[in-house]
N, CA, C and O of each residue as an XYZ file, in Angstrom:
868
protein
N      28.688     54.702     27.416
C      29.093     53.376     26.936
C      28.883     53.295     25.428
O      27.899     53.810     24.896
N      29.814     52.647     24.755
C      29.727     52.494     23.312
C      29.748     51.003     22.987
O      30.804     50.371     23.023
N      28.605     50.454     22.676
C      28.476     49.027     22.402
C      29.388     48.616     21.252
O      29.319     49.185     20.162
N      30.240     47.628     21.498
C      31.138     47.108     20.478
C      30.563     45.824     19.887
O      29.995     44.995     20.598
N      30.720     45.679     18.581
C      30.190     44.519     17.873
C      31.324     43.797     17.167
O      32.108     44.408     16.440
N      31.405     42.495     17.387
C      32.459     41.675     16.796
C      31.836     40.551     15.976
O      31.166     39.671     16.517
N      32.062     40.590     14.680
C      31.588     39.533     13.787
C      32.677     38.477     13.645
O      33.785     38.774     13.196
N      32.358     37.240     14.029
C      33.283     36.109     13.897
C      32.866     35.302     12.675
O      31.724     34.849     12.588
N      33.765     35.123     11.753
C      33.398     34.484     10.492
C      33.332     32.962     10.612
O      34.028     32.342     11.416
N      32.474     32.394      9.786
C      32.361     30.941      9.658
C      31.827     30.650      8.258
O      30.616     30.619      8.038
N      32.734     30.440      7.328
C      32.309     30.290      5.938
C      31.441     29.054      5.733
O      30.584     29.039      4.850
N      31.658     28.007      6.551
C      30.862     26.785      6.404
C      29.404     27.033      6.784
O      28.497     26.407      6.234
N      29.189     27.936      7.714
C      27.828     28.277      8.090
C      27.109     29.113      7.050
O      25.889     29.266      7.108
N      27.854     29.653      6.103
C      27.268     30.472      5.042
C      27.000     29.685      3.761
O      26.206     30.112      2.922
N      27.657     28.548      3.612
C      27.570     27.792      2.351
C      26.119     27.534      1.958
O      25.295     27.174      2.799
N      25.805     27.724      0.639
C      26.725     27.925     -0.489
C      27.100     29.382     -0.743
O      27.786     29.674     -1.723
N      26.672     30.289      0.104
C      27.034     31.689     -0.100
C      28.511     31.907      0.229
O      29.016     31.302      1.175
N      29.216     32.753     -0.523
C      30.637     33.012     -0.259
C      30.822     33.901      0.970
O      29.923     34.655      1.342
N      31.988     33.805      1.592
C      32.256     34.535      2.820
C      32.621     35.997      2.589
O      32.140     36.869      3.313
N      33.454     36.281      1.603
C      33.956     37.640      1.442
C      32.850     38.688      1.325
O      32.948     39.725      1.980
N      31.802     38.470      0.524
C      30.743     39.483      0.472
C      30.106     39.751      1.840
O      29.695     40.877      2.120
N      30.020     38.717      2.695
C      29.459     38.920      4.038
C      30.402     39.762      4.888
O      29.947     40.604      5.662
N      31.691     39.550      4.757
C      32.661     40.372      5.482
C      32.553     41.826      5.037
O      32.541     42.736      5.865
N      32.476     42.034      3.743
C      32.364     43.395      3.213
C      31.074     44.059      3.692
O      31.063     45.247      4.016
N      29.991     43.285      3.733
C      28.712     43.821      4.205
C      28.785     44.184      5.678
O      28.218     45.194      6.096
N      29.479     43.370      6.471
C      29.607     43.644      7.903
C      30.398     44.927      8.139
O      30.053     45.733      9.003
N      31.457     45.103      7.365
C      32.252     46.333      7.484
C      31.412     47.539      7.103
O      31.417     48.555      7.799
N      30.697     47.424      6.002
C      29.849     48.531      5.550
C      28.735     48.829      6.553
O      28.335     49.981      6.721
N      28.238     47.783      7.217
C      27.156     47.964      8.178
C      27.624     48.634      9.458
O      26.813     49.193     10.196
N      28.942     48.584      9.733
C      29.467     49.304     10.887
C      29.889     48.465     12.069
O      29.935     48.977     13.188
N      30.202     47.181     11.866
C      30.726     46.399     12.984
C      32.098     46.939     13.361
O      32.779     47.550     12.537
N      32.499     46.714     14.602
C      33.769     47.245     15.079
C      34.941     46.316     14.782
O      36.025     46.764     14.410
N      34.707     45.021     14.949
C      35.754     44.027     14.726
C      35.247     42.945     13.794
O      34.108     42.493     13.911
N      36.105     42.530     12.865
C      35.836     41.351     12.050
C      36.926     40.344     12.380
O      38.095     40.538     12.048
N      36.525     39.275     13.033
C      37.473     38.248     13.442
C      37.422     37.117     12.409
O      36.448     36.368     12.356
N      38.455     36.999     11.604
C      38.490     35.978     10.554
C      38.966     34.670     11.167
O      40.153     34.476     11.427
N      38.013     33.786     11.390
C      38.297     32.517     12.051
C      38.142     31.380     11.035
O      37.163     30.634     11.063
N      39.105     31.267     10.160
C      39.064     30.251      9.101
C      40.380     29.488      9.106
O      41.122     29.490      8.123
N      40.661     28.824     10.248
C      41.968     28.206     10.447
C      42.276     27.091      9.466
O      43.443     26.785      9.221
N      41.242     26.480      8.900
C      41.491     25.348      8.005
C      41.696     25.775      6.554
O      41.924     24.928      5.690
N      41.620     27.062      6.279
C      41.881     27.532      4.921
C      43.379     27.413      4.617
O      44.203     27.693      5.487
N      43.739     27.006      3.404
C      45.157     27.025      3.019
C      45.728     28.432      3.188
O      45.013     29.425      3.053
N      46.998     28.503      3.479
C      47.644     29.778      3.782
C      47.396     30.831      2.706
O      47.064     31.972      3.027
N      47.553     30.464      1.439
C      47.386     31.435      0.370
C      45.953     31.985      0.346
O      45.747     33.192      0.218
N      44.977     31.095      0.470
C      43.583     31.534      0.428
C      43.244     32.409      1.628
O      42.532     33.406      1.503
N      43.763     32.025      2.792
C      43.510     32.825      3.989
C      44.148     34.198      3.854
O      43.538     35.204      4.217
N      45.354     34.251      3.341
C      46.040     35.531      3.152
C      45.266     36.420      2.194
O      45.137     37.621      2.432
N      44.750     35.850      1.117
C      43.979     36.629      0.144
C      42.692     37.156      0.767
O      42.294     38.292      0.509
N      42.037     36.330      1.589
C      40.814     36.754      2.262
C      41.093     37.903      3.222
O      40.366     38.896      3.246
N      42.148     37.758      4.009
C      42.512     38.807      4.960
C      42.867     40.101      4.230
O      42.447     41.184      4.638
N      43.637     39.986      3.155
C      44.027     41.173      2.393
C      42.810     41.911      1.856
O      42.762     43.141      1.887
N      41.816     41.155      1.358
C      40.604     41.778      0.825
C      39.812     42.458      1.941
O      39.267     43.544      1.743
N      39.749     41.828      3.098
C      39.027     42.418      4.227
C      39.718     43.687      4.708
O      39.057     44.683      5.000
N      41.044     43.656      4.793
C      41.798     44.827      5.238
C      41.600     45.988      4.261
O      41.439     47.137      4.674
N      41.613     45.680      2.974
C      41.409     46.726      1.973
C      40.024     47.340      2.105
O      39.865     48.553      1.969
N      39.013     46.502      2.370
C      37.643     46.998      2.510
C      37.483     47.853      3.767
O      36.687     48.792      3.787
N      38.240     47.524      4.812
C      38.116     48.248      6.078
C      38.891     49.558      6.089
O      38.695     50.386      6.978
N      39.761     49.751      5.118
C      40.555     50.987      5.071
C      39.625     52.204      5.000
O      38.704     52.258      4.184
N      39.890     53.160      5.863
C      39.068     54.365      5.883
C      37.811     54.248      6.704
O      37.037     55.202      6.788
N      37.585     53.085      7.320
C      36.442     52.893      8.215
C      36.960     52.693      9.634
O      38.169     52.659      9.858
N      36.053     52.561     10.582
C      36.459     52.314     11.968
C      36.598     50.826     12.267
O      36.999     50.456     13.371
N      36.272     49.968     11.304
C      36.343     48.518     11.520
C      37.790     48.045     11.581
O      38.652     48.552     10.863
N      38.045     47.066     12.449
C      39.357     46.457     12.586
C      39.257     44.986     12.176
O      38.309     44.291     12.540
N      40.239     44.532     11.421
C      40.276     43.140     10.967
C      41.291     42.375     11.808
O      42.452     42.769     11.913
N      40.834     41.274     12.405
C      41.694     40.422     13.215
C      41.738     39.031     12.601
O      40.779     38.601     11.960
N      42.837     38.332     12.792
C      43.007     36.979     12.266
C      43.190     36.025     13.433
O      43.991     36.287     14.330
N      42.461     34.931     13.428
C      42.635     33.938     14.475
C      43.989     33.245     14.340
O      44.302     32.672     13.296
N      44.772     33.302     15.387
C      46.028     32.549     15.536
C      47.161     32.980     14.613
O      48.302     33.088     15.062
N      46.881     33.228     13.341
C      47.942     33.403     12.349
C      48.545     34.807     12.400
O      48.193     35.691     11.618
N      49.456     34.974     13.338
C      50.151     36.254     13.459
C      50.922     36.574     12.187
O      51.015     37.736     11.789
N      51.472     35.554     11.553
C      52.254     35.786     10.334
C      51.400     36.407      9.233
O      51.828     37.350      8.568
N      50.196     35.880      9.044
C      49.312     36.412      8.012
C      48.795     37.787      8.405
O      48.704     38.680      7.562
N      48.457     37.965      9.667
C      47.975     39.273     10.126
C      49.010     40.353      9.842
O      48.664     41.434      9.366
N      50.273     40.071     10.129
C      51.325     41.055      9.902
C      51.597     41.258      8.413
O      51.787     42.384      7.953
N      51.612     40.165      7.675
C      51.927     40.260      6.249
C      50.879     41.032      5.471
O      51.202     41.735      4.513
N      49.604     40.902      5.885
C      48.513     41.517      5.124
C      48.001     42.809      5.745
O      47.032     43.390      5.255
N      48.635     43.259      6.809
C      48.270     44.545      7.395
C      47.021     44.534      8.246
O      46.386     45.574      8.418
N      46.648     43.365      8.791
C      45.498     43.303      9.694
C      45.816     44.066     10.974
O      46.978     44.297     11.307
N      44.762     44.452     11.680
C      44.958     45.272     12.883
C      45.192     44.455     14.151
O      45.410     45.025     15.220
N      45.149     43.113     14.045
C      45.386     42.330     15.232
C      45.171     40.854     15.019
O      44.904     40.392     13.910
N      45.296     40.118     16.121
C      45.056     38.672     16.117
C      44.142     38.323     17.282
O      44.051     39.050     18.272
N      43.466     37.183     17.132
C      42.682     36.651     18.232
C      43.237     35.286     18.592
O      43.494     34.459     17.717
N      43.420     35.052     19.894
C      44.081     33.851     20.381
C      43.125     32.961     21.154
O      42.328     33.435     21.964
N      43.216     31.660     20.891
C      42.438     30.680     21.633
C      43.279     30.042     22.728
O      44.416     30.441     22.974
N      42.695     29.043     23.378
C      43.378     28.397     24.485
C      44.648     27.671     24.104
O      45.531     27.494     24.943
N      44.759     27.244     22.852
C      45.938     26.512     22.393
C      46.879     27.387     21.565
O      47.839     26.889     20.977
N      46.608     28.664     21.520
C      47.447     29.586     20.753
C      48.678     29.982     21.563
O      48.792     29.662     22.746
N      49.592     30.682     20.904
C      50.711     31.250     21.646
C      50.163     32.303     22.594
O      49.150     32.930     22.285
N      50.799     32.518     23.735
C      50.251     33.451     24.729
C      50.297     34.901     24.259
O      51.138     35.261     23.435
N      49.405     35.727     24.772
C      49.372     37.139     24.366
C      50.696     37.870     24.552
O      51.062     38.707     23.727
N      51.412     37.563     25.623
C      52.665     38.283     25.859
C      53.705     37.974     24.788
O      54.534     38.824     24.460
N      53.662     36.747     24.236
C      54.598     36.389     23.162
C      54.266     37.158     21.890
O      55.161     37.616     21.179
N      52.961     37.299     21.607
C      52.545     38.087     20.449
C      52.968     39.539     20.628
O      53.503     40.160     19.710
N      52.723     40.068     21.814
C      53.059     41.467     22.080
C      54.559     41.709     21.924
O      54.974     42.729     21.375
N      55.362     40.774     22.406
C      56.814     40.920     22.294
C      57.255     40.922     20.838
O      58.107     41.715     20.438
N      56.664     40.020     20.043
C      57.022     39.935     18.624
C      56.617     41.201     17.880
O      57.367     41.698     17.039
N      55.436     41.721     18.186
C      54.944     42.926     17.513
C      55.762     44.142     17.917
O      56.057     44.998     17.084
N      56.129     44.222     19.192
C      56.902     45.370     19.670
C      58.254     45.462     18.964
O      58.758     46.557     18.718
N      58.828     44.322     18.646
C      60.124     44.331     17.958
C      60.024     44.935     16.567
O      61.002     45.465     16.041
N      58.832     44.852     15.971
C      58.637     45.370     14.621
C      58.349     46.869     14.596
O      58.402     47.505     13.544
N      58.043     47.423     15.768
C      57.746     48.856     15.881
C      56.694     49.280     14.860
O      56.897     50.229     14.102
N      55.565     48.564     14.849
C      54.501     48.852     13.889
C      53.806     50.175     14.224
O      53.660     50.518     15.397
N      53.381     50.913     13.209
C      52.613     52.134     13.481
C      51.224     51.769     13.995
O      50.657     50.757     13.582
N      50.685     52.570     14.875
C      49.344     52.308     15.387
C      49.330     51.222     16.446
O      50.376     50.769     16.911
N      48.134     50.819     16.814
C      47.948     49.817     17.866
C      47.621     48.467     17.254
O      46.714     48.356     16.430
N      48.347     47.456     17.650
C      48.073     46.093     17.208
C      47.262     45.408     18.300
O      47.709     45.306     19.443
N      46.074     44.941     17.949
C      45.128     44.414     18.928
C      45.362     42.921     19.155
O      45.543     42.155     18.209
N      45.353     42.531     20.417
C      45.483     41.120     20.777
C      44.273     40.733     21.619
O      44.101     41.229     22.733
N      43.440     39.852     21.088
C      42.273     39.375     21.815
C      42.483     37.950     22.288
O      43.346     37.242     21.771
N      41.695     37.525     23.271
C      41.838     36.183     23.821
C      40.482     35.592     24.178
O      39.615     36.281     24.716
N      40.310     34.317     23.876
C      39.099     33.589     24.264
C      39.237     33.083     25.683
O      40.299     32.599     26.076
N      38.159     33.193     26.457
C      38.169     32.750     27.853
C      36.863     32.007     28.150
O      35.813     32.305     27.581
N      36.960     31.041     29.048
C      35.786     30.265     29.431
C      35.615     30.194     30.950
O      34.811     29.413     31.458
N      36.375     31.010     31.659
C      36.275     31.035     33.114
C      36.889     32.329     33.628
O      37.580     33.035     32.893
N      36.631     32.632     34.891
C      37.230     33.803     35.516
C      38.742     33.667     35.561
O      39.464     34.637     35.328
N      39.223     32.467     35.862
C      40.661     32.247     35.958
C      41.355     32.530     34.621
O      42.410     33.163     34.582
N      40.757     32.058     33.540
C      41.330     32.313     32.222
C      41.284     33.794     31.875
O      42.214     34.325     31.268
N      40.212     34.450     32.256
C      40.094     35.886     31.982
C      41.170     36.673     32.720
O      41.791     37.566     32.144
N      41.392     36.352     33.975
C      42.417     37.038     34.759
C      43.805     36.783     34.175
O      44.636     37.689     34.120
N      44.051     35.547     33.739
C      45.353     35.209     33.161
C      45.578     35.942     31.843
O      46.672     36.444     31.588
N      44.542     36.005     31.005
C      44.674     36.686     29.720
C      44.900     38.183     29.920
O      45.689     38.799     29.205
N      44.210     38.756     30.885
C      44.412     40.175     31.172
C      45.840     40.423     31.634
O      46.487     41.370     31.187
N      46.332     39.571     32.531
C      47.691     39.728     33.042
C      48.725     39.562     31.934
O      49.809     40.142     31.995
N      48.376     38.758     30.909
C      49.297     38.510     29.799
C      49.267     39.610     28.751
O      50.053     39.580     27.804
N      48.373     40.581     28.904
C      48.374     41.722     28.012
C      47.318     41.732     26.934
O      47.441     42.488     25.971
N      46.268     40.908     27.059
C      45.194     40.922     26.063
C      44.470     42.263     26.088
O      44.281     42.858     27.149
N      44.067     42.733     24.907
C      43.361     44.004     24.796
C      41.862     43.862     24.986
O      41.194     44.816     25.385
N      41.327     42.680     24.705
C      39.922     42.386     24.959
C      39.775     40.894     25.182
O      40.639     40.107     24.795
N      38.671     40.513     25.812
C      38.406     39.111     26.125
C      37.076     38.700     25.521
O      36.102     39.450     25.583
N      37.033     37.513     24.939
C      35.769     36.907     24.524
C      35.410     35.866     25.563
O      36.112     34.867     25.714
N      34.329     36.091     26.275
C      33.893     35.146     27.297
C      32.752     34.313     26.751
O      31.737     34.852     26.311
N      32.916     32.983     26.779
C      31.912     32.107     26.170
C      31.920     30.730     26.828
O      32.914     30.313     27.424
N      30.780     30.028     26.706
C      29.504     30.496     26.149
C      28.629     31.098     27.250
O      28.541     30.547     28.347
N      27.998     32.207     26.962
C      27.105     32.825     27.943
C      25.762     32.111     27.962
O      25.219     31.831     29.031
N      25.224     31.815     26.779
C      23.960     31.091     26.648
C      24.199     29.818     25.835
O      25.232     29.688     25.179
N      23.253     28.879     25.874
C      23.443     27.632     25.108
C      23.600     27.906     23.623
O      22.866     28.709     23.045
N      24.568     27.227     23.009
C      24.791     27.364     21.571
C      25.486     26.113     21.061
O      26.403     25.621     21.718
N      25.083     25.581     19.912
C      25.668     24.343     19.395
C      27.173     24.423     19.184
O      27.868     23.426     19.383
N      27.692     25.573     18.791
C      29.111     25.685     18.472
C      30.012     25.651     19.702
O      31.227     25.506     19.570
N      29.431     25.782     20.907
C      30.246     25.822     22.120
C      29.958     24.662     23.065
O      30.298     24.728     24.246
N      29.335     23.603     22.558
C      29.010     22.465     23.409
C      30.251     21.840     24.035
O      30.194     21.323     25.151
N      31.377     21.888     23.314
C      32.604     21.266     23.807
C      33.139     21.952     25.059
O      33.951     21.378     25.784
N      32.686     23.180     25.315
C      33.187     23.928     26.464
C      32.293     23.769     27.698
O      32.471     24.463     28.698
N      31.339     22.851     27.613
C      30.497     22.585     28.767
C      29.259     23.454     28.815
O      28.927     24.127     27.839
N      28.570     23.443     29.956
C      27.325     24.208     30.081
C      27.579     25.701     29.985
O      28.687     26.163     30.256
N      26.555     26.463     29.600
C      26.733     27.917     29.481
C      27.091     28.561     30.820
O      26.679     28.092     31.881
N      27.860     29.633     30.749
C      28.309     30.318     31.958
C      27.193     31.110     32.610
O      27.116     31.184     33.837
N      26.323     31.707     31.795
C      25.222     32.487     32.331
C      25.620     33.921     32.634
O      26.797     34.279     32.609
N      24.620     34.725     32.917
C      24.839     36.153     33.134
C      25.561     36.460     34.438
O      26.307     37.435     34.522
N      25.343     35.630     35.459
C      26.008     35.899     36.731
C      27.511     35.723     36.622
O      28.271     36.493     37.209
N      27.953     34.702     35.866
C      29.391     34.531     35.674
C      29.957     35.658     34.807
O      31.075     36.121     35.033
N      29.187     36.089     33.827
C      29.608     37.243     33.027
C      29.780     38.458     33.922
O      30.764     39.189     33.805
N      28.828     38.672     34.810
C      28.898     39.817     35.729
C      30.123     39.694     36.642
O      30.796     40.687     36.921
N      30.407     38.477     37.102
C      31.559     38.253     37.978
C      32.867     38.590     37.254
O      33.747     39.244     37.814
N      32.980     38.138     36.013
C      34.210     38.388     35.251
C      34.385     39.872     34.973
O      35.474     40.412     35.169
N      33.337     40.537     34.523
C      33.468     41.963     34.188
C      33.763     42.803     35.431
O      34.354     43.878     35.328
N      33.355     42.319     36.598
C      33.631     43.047     37.834
C      35.082     42.876     38.283
O      35.607     43.696     39.036
N      35.727     41.801     37.813
C      37.075     41.483     38.279
C      38.181     41.914     37.317
O      39.345     41.992     37.711
N      37.837     42.190     36.078
C      38.866     42.584     35.109
C      38.592     44.003     34.612
O      37.452     44.465     34.605
N      39.644     44.670     34.203
C      39.521     45.998     33.610
C      39.481     45.929     32.083
O      39.065     46.880     31.421
N      39.913     44.803     31.538
C      39.936     44.623     30.087
C      38.513     44.475     29.560
O      37.713     43.780     30.185
N      38.168     45.098     28.440
C      36.823     44.957     27.873
C      36.474     43.492     27.607
O      37.293     42.726     27.099
N      35.262     43.126     27.954
C      34.786     41.750     27.774
C      33.658     41.741     26.752
O      32.691     42.494     26.871
N      33.793     40.877     25.742
C      32.731     40.647     24.776
C      32.005     39.371     25.161
O      32.637     38.338     25.384
N      30.685     39.434     25.239
C      29.885     38.238     25.516
C      29.686     37.464     24.221
O      29.379     38.045     23.180
N      29.863     36.149     24.293
C      29.770     35.298     23.111
C      29.022     34.027     23.462
O      29.182     33.484     24.555
N      28.207     33.554     22.535
C      27.562     32.262     22.708
C      26.062     32.358     22.909
O      25.588     32.733     23.981
N      25.316     32.013     21.858
C      23.864     31.978     21.963
C      23.207     33.335     22.105
O      22.090     33.430     22.613
N      23.877     34.382     21.668
C      23.354     35.735     21.867
C      22.595     36.198     20.635
O      23.131     36.230     19.528
N      21.341     36.554     20.851
C      20.522     37.178     19.828
C      20.219     38.600     20.259
O      20.699     39.057     21.296
N      19.436     39.286     19.477
C      19.096     40.671     19.801
C      18.452     40.766     21.186
O      18.709     41.714     21.928
N      17.623     39.795     21.529
C      16.892     39.836     22.791
C      17.791     39.704     24.013
O      17.382     40.062     25.117
N      19.015     39.193     23.833
C      19.927     38.983     24.967
C      20.925     40.122     25.158
O      21.648     40.141     26.154
N      20.977     41.057     24.234
C      22.022     42.081     24.268
C      21.916     42.956     25.513
O      22.921     43.203     26.181
N      20.719     43.424     25.830
C      20.569     44.327     26.975
C      21.022     43.673     28.269
O      21.663     44.314     29.102
N      20.695     42.407     28.440
C      21.094     41.709     29.668
C      22.609     41.573     29.756
O      23.182     41.682     30.840
N      23.259     41.337     28.622
C      24.718     41.221     28.617
C      25.364     42.556     28.956
O      26.341     42.604     29.704
N      24.829     43.628     28.414
C      25.364     44.946     28.724
C      25.144     45.295     30.192
O      26.015     45.882     30.835
N      23.991     44.935     30.712
C      23.701     45.193     32.119
C      24.634     44.413     33.031
O      24.891     44.824     34.162
N      25.143     43.277     32.536
C      26.089     42.465     33.310
C      27.522     42.957     33.142
O      28.451     42.340     33.665
N      27.713     44.046     32.428
C      29.027     44.660     32.332
C      29.783     44.414     31.047
O      30.910     44.888     30.910
N      29.207     43.690     30.097
C      29.902     43.438     28.834
C      30.111     44.738     28.069
O      29.248     45.616     28.062
N      31.271     44.848     27.424
C      31.552     46.016     26.593
C      30.950     45.861     25.209
O      30.787     46.836     24.475
N      30.622     44.628     24.863
C      30.051     44.376     23.556
C      29.647     42.929     23.416
O      29.733     42.150     24.365
N      29.208     42.579     22.230
C      28.808     41.203     21.965
C      29.522     40.728     20.697
O      29.826     41.507     19.794
N      29.773     39.429     20.669
C      30.421     38.807     19.525
C      29.566     37.627     19.088
O      28.853     37.031     19.896
N      29.641     37.297     17.817
C      28.852     36.167     17.367
C      29.078     35.848     15.907
O      29.702     36.605     15.164
N      28.550     34.702     15.523
C      28.593     34.250     14.138
C      27.216     34.401     13.521
O      27.016     35.203     12.609
N      26.271     33.626     14.025
C      24.942     33.578     13.405
C      24.219     34.919     13.453
O      23.467     35.256     12.538
N      24.443     35.679     14.511
C      23.731     36.952     14.639
C      24.097     37.917     13.510
O      23.336     38.830     13.190
N      25.279     37.702     12.910
C      25.700     38.536     11.783
C      25.596     37.820     10.439
O      25.540     38.471      9.396
N      25.570     36.505     10.451
C      25.542     35.772      9.193
C      24.136     35.410      8.730
O      23.916     35.198      7.538
N      23.190     35.337      9.651
C      21.841     34.922      9.270
C      21.035     36.010      8.558
O      20.372     35.709      7.565
N      21.064     37.257      9.022
C      20.184     38.260      8.397
C      20.657     38.664      7.004
O      21.858     38.770      6.753
N      19.707     38.888      6.106
C      20.045     39.393      4.781
C      20.362     40.885      4.843
O      21.285     41.360      4.181
N      19.602     41.607      5.630
C      19.798     43.052      5.763
C      20.700     43.321      6.967
O      20.218     43.561      8.074
N      22.000     43.279      6.739
C      22.939     43.391      7.849
C      22.981     44.802      8.428
O      23.203     44.964      9.628
N      22.779     45.801      7.620
C      22.737     47.180      8.128
C      21.605     47.321      9.147
O      21.777     47.950     10.192
N      20.459     46.738      8.840
C      19.325     46.797      9.762
C      19.631     46.031     11.040
O      19.225     46.460     12.121
N      20.338     44.905     10.944
C      20.676     44.134     12.136
C      21.630     44.910     13.036
O      21.446     44.932     14.253
N      22.631     45.535     12.466
C      23.570     46.321     13.273
C      22.848     47.490     13.932
O      23.104     47.804     15.094
N      21.959     48.129     13.203
C      21.179     49.230     13.777
C      20.314     48.718     14.936
O      20.192     49.383     15.965
N      19.724     47.547     14.764
C      18.885     46.951     15.807
C      19.708     46.629     17.050
O      19.250     46.846     18.172
N      20.906     46.116     16.859
C      21.768     45.789     17.989
C      22.189     47.040     18.740
O      22.153     47.068     19.971
N      22.583     48.062     18.020
C      23.034     49.287     18.682
C      21.890     49.984     19.410
O      22.119     50.698     20.386
N      20.669     49.785     18.945
C      19.517     50.391     19.609
C      19.313     49.822     21.006
O      18.711     50.474     21.860
N      19.810     48.609     21.247
C      19.635     47.996     22.566
C      20.401     48.753     23.644
O      20.047     48.702     24.822
N      21.448     49.452     23.232
C      22.270     50.177     24.192
C      21.535     51.359     24.802
O      21.905     51.830     25.877
N      20.513     51.834     24.139
C      19.815     53.031     24.593
C      18.853     52.771     25.742
O      18.300     53.706     26.322
N      18.655     51.498     26.068
C      17.753     51.175     27.163
C      18.396     51.489     28.503
O      19.598     51.287     28.678
N      17.614     51.979     29.444
C      18.130     52.248     30.792
C      18.486     50.975     31.517
O      19.170     51.025     32.540
N      18.029     49.798     31.005
C      18.336     48.530     31.635
C      19.756     48.093     31.374
O      20.190     47.077     31.915
N      20.508     48.840     30.548
C      21.834     48.418     30.147
C      22.936     48.947     31.058
O      24.115     48.726     30.780
N      22.586     49.629     32.123
C      23.606     50.139     32.996
C      24.249     49.001     33.766
O      23.528     48.210     34.373
N      25.610     48.874     33.774
C      26.258     47.811     34.500
C      25.840     47.783     35.959
O      25.703     48.815     36.617
N      25.643     46.559     36.442
C      25.276     46.382     37.845
C      23.802     46.359     38.108
O      23.377     46.105     39.235
N      22.988     46.624     37.066
C      21.547     46.644     37.271
C      20.944     45.315     36.907
O      19.730     45.138     37.015
């Protein structure tokens, strides 16, 4: 198993610190996905941010994804998009991308808050699923009570698509999420709070080495 790490951006949570240096630090630290979730940024500013992130990720294993804005993702050479419940469906994105015959793989992710949504997103062609909230977290209060590890285990047992656990996850929760079948973890604060991001990524990846991380245990 190869633990995947997804950094979801939130520039307001970083203020007064700027967002771009944190994105660059996350890429340098070795995260797998950088999900730029700044929907309220003006188009020009968002495009410039995405372009800078894509340039920084060139030559690394990190992939840059843009929330919702397929147009900006394609224009700036991002590796994919992430879709929420009110976004266009994954199959529509896939159809649009296929017409362009882009080189390489264009990643389509989807947010899910239930088994039913996870199954639907998988059937629609999503490449990975963000399941949230697993644990209590202020940013996910609108989605109701946390799903918990048993629901995470249920979803990962029913879908073949990789599932990222999201919501209230700190270093101490990573092993339990992996044991419940998660392919990785996603978060905002877990990547934005530490000053030494390289050390945080190393700490997270170390959790995978525990024997408690085997799915089904």
